N, C-alpha and C positions, 0 to 999 in steps of 0.2 A: 614205223611207229614205235618199235622197241627202242630205237635210239633216241627218239624225241621224248619218250617216257622217262628214260634214264636221265636225259639232260634236265628234264623238269624236276625229277627227284633231287638232282644235284644242285639245282638253282630254282627253288620253288617260287621265288618272287619275280622271276623274269617273265613279264607278260608277253614279250615277243615270242619266246619259246612256247608258251602256252597257246598263243594264237596260231603259231605254225603247226603245233600238234593238232589243233582243231581243224585247220585247213587240210591237213593230211587225212584226217578222219572224214572230212567232207568228200574229198576225192575218192576215198575208199568206200564211199556210200554208207558210211556209218553215221547217218544224219543225227540220231539222238545224241550220240557221244559228241559230235561236233557242236550241236546246239548247246549242250551242257557246258562245254569248254568255253565257247564264245560268251555265253551268258556269265560265266564265272569271271572272265576277263573284264567284262563290262561292269560287273559289280565293283571291281577294284578300280577301274578307270572308265567312267561313263563316256568319255570322249575318245575312246580307242577306235579310230575311224575304220581300220582294217576289219575289226570285229563286227562293226555295224554293217559294213558292206557284205562281208561273207555270210553273216547271219541272214541278211536280206536275200542273198542268192539262194541260200538253203531253203528259206521259206518259199521262194518262187519255185524251186525244184520239187518241193513236196506239195505244191498246190495251195499254199496258205498265203495268197497274194495280199490279203489285207494286213497280214502280219509283216510283210516285206516293206510296204510303202513307208511306214514311219521310220524304219531304219535308214532308207535312202534319203528321206526328208531331213533327218538329223544330220547326215553327212553333207547334204547340200547346204544346210544352214551354216555348218562349220567351215566348209570349203566351197563357197558359192561359185568360184570360177573353175573348179575341177570338173571336167566333163563326164568322168566315169560314173559317179552316182546319178548324174542326169540321164545317161543312157539306161541305167538300171531302172529309174523311175518310168522311163518310156516303155521298157519291157513290161513293167507292171500294167501299164495301160493296155498293152497288147493282150496280155493274159486275162485281163478283166473284160476284154472285148470292147474297149474304149478306143477303137482303131483310129477314128478321125482325130480325136484329141491327141493320141500318141503321134500320129503323122504330123500334126501341126507343131507339137513340141519338138519333134525331131528336125523338122525343116528349120525352125527358129534356132535350134542349137547348132546345126550345121552351118547356118548363115553366120552366126556369131563366131564360130570356130574358124571359118574361112580357111586359110592355109596353115593354121596352127597344127602342131603335132598332137594327135590323140590316138587312143587305142582303137584300131579298126576291128579288133576282136569284139570289143564292147559295142561298137556300132553294129556289127553283124548280129550280136545277141538281140539288140533292140529291133533290128529289121526282121529277124526271124520271128520274134514274138508278135510283131505287127502283121505277119503274113507275107512280107516281102522276101520270098525265098531266093529269087534271083539276086536281089541286092545283097542279101546275107552272104551268098556264095562269092560274089564279087569282093565284098569286104574281107571275107576270110582269105581269099587269094592275096589281097594286099597285106593283110596281117602276116601271112606266111613270108611274103617277100621282104617285109620290113622287120622280120624277126621279132614280132610282138611277143613278149614273154608269155602272154596269156594263151597264145595259139597252141602250145603244147598241152594245155588242159582240155582241148577240144574233145577227145574221146571220153573223158570223165565228166564232162559238163552236161548235166541233166537237161538243160534247156535246148541243147542241140540233139538230144536223144531221139526226138521225133523224126530226125532225118537219117537215122542209122541204116535204114533199108533202101535209101536212095542211092543209085549208082554214083551220082556226083559226090556224095558224102564219102562213100567208100573209096572212090578214086582219089579224092583230096587227102584222105588219111594215108592211103598207099603211097602217093607221090612224096609225102613228107615223112615216111617211115613211122607213122603213128599207128598204134594197134586199134583194131575194132574190138571194143569191149562188149561183154554180154549186155542184153537189155537191162535197163534200169529196173530195180525191184519196185513193186508198189510200196508206197510209204505206209508204215504202221507205227503208231505212236509207241508200240511195245518194242519196236526194233531199237535196241539200246547199243550194244557194243561197248557200253560204259563199264569200266572196271574200277 
C-alpha cells in the first residue's frame, strides 16, 4: 500500500493506480478506505467498470446487498455480454435469500455461456451465495486448474469467509499454498483506514 500511495502521489490523475490502491485496501479489509477511493474514481469517471464491480463486492462483503445491486446493474448495462457482473448479481440474489430467482438466472447464464471461457471463481462465488457449497468447491477446483487470476484472492475474499472453518476450504488453500487468514472483522462504518 505504501508503494501504491507513492505512485498515486507521483501521478494523481492516473485512475488505474487509484483503483488498484482501492483494491489493495479492499483485500487488506480496510473497507472504508476502499469505498472512499472507488467512489473518488467514479466521481472522475462514472463509467469506470472495475470500480463499480469492486465497490459492489465490498458492499456484499459488508452486508449492504441493496447498495451492491445497482453497481452490478450499471456494469451489466455497459457490458451486457460480460458474465462477471452477472455472476455478481446472482450472488446478490443469494444473499438476499432470493434463492430460486438466483438459481434461474444462473441456469440461464450458464446455458448462454455454453462452452465459452468465463471465470470459474466468479461462478463459485455465485454458487456459494446461493447455498450450493458442493458446486462452489467444484468450481474453485476448476478455477485453480485453469489458473483463474481471481483464485489467489480466495483467502481475502469475504464472501468465502463463511467457509474458513470447513476442512475442504482449508485443504484447498493448503494444496495451492494460499494462507488461511484470520476471521473477517465485523464491519463498522467507523472503520476507516483512510489517511
